C-alpha positions as CSV (number, residue, x, y, z in Angstrom):
1,M,15.0,-17.2,-16.5
2,S,14.9,-15.0,-13.4
3,I,17.5,-13.8,-11.0
4,W,17.4,-11.9,-7.7
5,W,19.9,-10.6,-5.2
6,S,19.8,-8.8,-1.9
7,L,22.4,-6.6,-0.2
8,H,22.5,-5.6,3.4
9,L,24.4,-2.3,3.5
10,R,25.6,0.1,6.2
11,R,24.0,3.5,6.2
12,E,27.1,5.1,4.8
13,A,27.5,7.2,1.7
14,A,30.0,4.7,0.2
15,S,27.2,2.0,0.0
16,V,25.3,4.0,-2.6
17,P,27.7,3.5,-5.5
18,L,28.3,-0.1,-4.4
19,A,24.6,-0.9,-4.8
20,R,24.4,1.0,-8.1
21,R,27.5,-0.9,-9.6
22,M,26.0,-4.2,-8.5
23,L,22.8,-3.4,-10.3
24,L,24.5,-2.2,-13.4
25,G,26.8,-5.2,-13.6
26,T,24.0,-7.6,-13.1
27,M,21.9,-5.9,-15.8
28,E,24.8,-5.7,-18.3
29,T,25.6,-9.4,-17.8
30,A,22.0,-10.3,-18.3
31,G,21.8,-8.3,-21.5
32,V,19.4,-5.5,-20.4
33,D,19.2,-2.4,-22.7
34,P,21.7,0.1,-21.3
35,E,19.1,3.0,-21.2
36,I,16.8,0.9,-19.0
37,S,19.8,-0.1,-16.8
38,Y,20.8,3.5,-16.4
39,D,17.3,4.7,-15.5
40,L,17.0,2.0,-12.8
41,S,20.5,2.7,-11.5
42,V,19.7,6.4,-11.0
43,A,16.4,5.5,-9.3
44,L,18.3,3.0,-7.0
45,S,20.9,5.6,-6.2
46,E,18.2,8.0,-5.1
47,A,16.4,5.4,-2.9
48,C,19.7,4.3,-1.3
49,A,20.7,7.9,-0.7
50,N,17.4,8.4,1.1
51,A,18.0,5.3,3.2
52,V,21.5,6.5,4.2
53,E,20.2,10.0,5.1
54,H,16.9,9.2,6.7
55,G,17.0,5.5,7.5
56,G,17.5,5.6,11.3
57,G,20.0,6.4,14.0
58,R,22.9,4.5,15.4
59,G,22.7,0.8,16.1
60,R,24.4,-1.3,18.8
61,G,27.9,-0.2,19.6
62,G,27.5,3.2,17.8
63,C,27.6,1.5,14.3
64,S,25.4,2.8,11.6
65,E,22.3,0.8,11.1
66,A,21.9,-1.2,7.9
67,Y,19.4,-0.9,5.0
68,R,18.5,-3.5,2.5
69,V,18.4,-3.5,-1.3
70,T,16.7,-6.3,-3.2
71,A,16.5,-6.6,-6.9
72,Y,14.4,-9.0,-9.0
73,L,14.9,-9.5,-12.8
74,D,12.1,-11.8,-14.0
75,G,11.1,-12.0,-17.6
76,E,10.2,-8.5,-18.9
77,M,10.2,-6.9,-15.4
78,C,12.8,-5.5,-13.0
79,R,11.7,-4.8,-9.5
80,I,13.8,-3.0,-6.9
81,E,13.1,-2.6,-3.2
82,V,15.0,-0.5,-0.7
83,T,14.0,-0.8,3.0
84,D,15.5,0.9,6.1
85,A,14.9,1.1,9.8
86,G,14.1,4.8,10.0
87,P,10.9,6.5,11.0
88,G,9.1,5.6,7.7
89,F,6.8,7.9,5.8
90,P,3.8,9.9,7.2
91,A,0.6,7.9,7.6
92,P,-2.1,8.4,5.0
93,G,-4.0,11.5,5.8
94,A,-1.1,13.2,7.5
95,P,0.0,16.6,6.1
96,A,1.9,16.2,2.9
97,V,5.5,17.1,2.6
98,R,6.0,20.0,0.2
99,P,8.0,19.2,-2.9
100,A,11.5,20.8,-3.0
101,P,12.0,23.9,-5.2
102,A,13.5,23.1,-8.6
103,D,16.8,24.7,-7.7
104,A,17.2,22.8,-4.4
105,E,20.1,20.4,-4.0
106,H,18.1,17.9,-1.9
107,G,14.6,16.7,-1.7
108,R,13.8,15.6,-5.3
109,G,14.9,12.0,-5.1
110,L,11.4,10.5,-4.8
111,C,10.1,12.6,-7.6
112,L,13.0,11.4,-9.8
113,I,12.3,7.8,-8.9
114,R,8.7,8.3,-10.0
115,E,9.8,9.7,-13.3
116,L,12.3,6.9,-14.1
117,A,10.2,3.9,-13.1
118,D,6.9,2.5,-14.4
119,H,5.4,1.8,-11.0
120,V,6.4,3.1,-7.6
121,H,5.3,2.3,-4.1
122,I,6.5,4.5,-1.2
123,G,5.4,3.6,2.3
124,S,6.3,2.3,5.7
125,A,7.3,-1.2,6.4
126,P,4.3,-3.2,7.7
127,G,4.5,-4.2,11.3
128,R,7.7,-2.3,12.1
129,S,9.3,1.0,11.8
130,G,11.1,1.9,8.6
131,A,10.5,3.0,5.0
132,V,10.0,0.9,1.9
133,V,10.6,2.3,-1.5
134,S,9.9,-0.1,-4.3
135,F,9.8,0.4,-8.0
136,D,9.7,-1.5,-11.2
137,K,10.3,-1.0,-14.9
138,T,9.6,-3.0,-18.0
139,V,12.9,-4.4,-19.3
140,K,14.1,-4.1,-22.9
141,W,16.8,-6.6,-23.9
142,R,19.8,-6.2,-26.2
143,K,19.8,-8.4,-29.2
144,G,21.1,-11.8,-28.3
145,A,20.9,-11.1,-24.5
146,P,21.8,-14.3,-22.5
147,L,18.8,-14.0,-20.1
148,A,16.2,-12.5,-22.4
149,A,12.8,-13.9,-22.0
150,V,11.9,-16.4,-24.6
């Protein structure tokens, strides 16, 4: 069995824990191993925090623009994608952004996502402005999990 969901969220700090809780609740209900769920929820929190901070300016009427979180749980794989309407990432060949120092409070989110997920794609949305951060991880199931792949 496979499931997927998509959230359209305002670029507000309060949206980050909402997305995280949605993912954790879905994975717990499906029977995903808690360690895998935790890793993916931290990675999702980092991607959402980036969308909130860097994902664009103000929309119509001064409201914060939205960003989107989509999660797919299919067989042995969970894939998560976060897209926003910001400036995106530098084009290939552009000067690289220097990694944040180890003691910095900001700037390490993308590195953390790379450590927690199996495969990561970080780029700009094709044909429009905005960033896309997608990542996936092989799922381990709890014994007797209701949605475990057969």
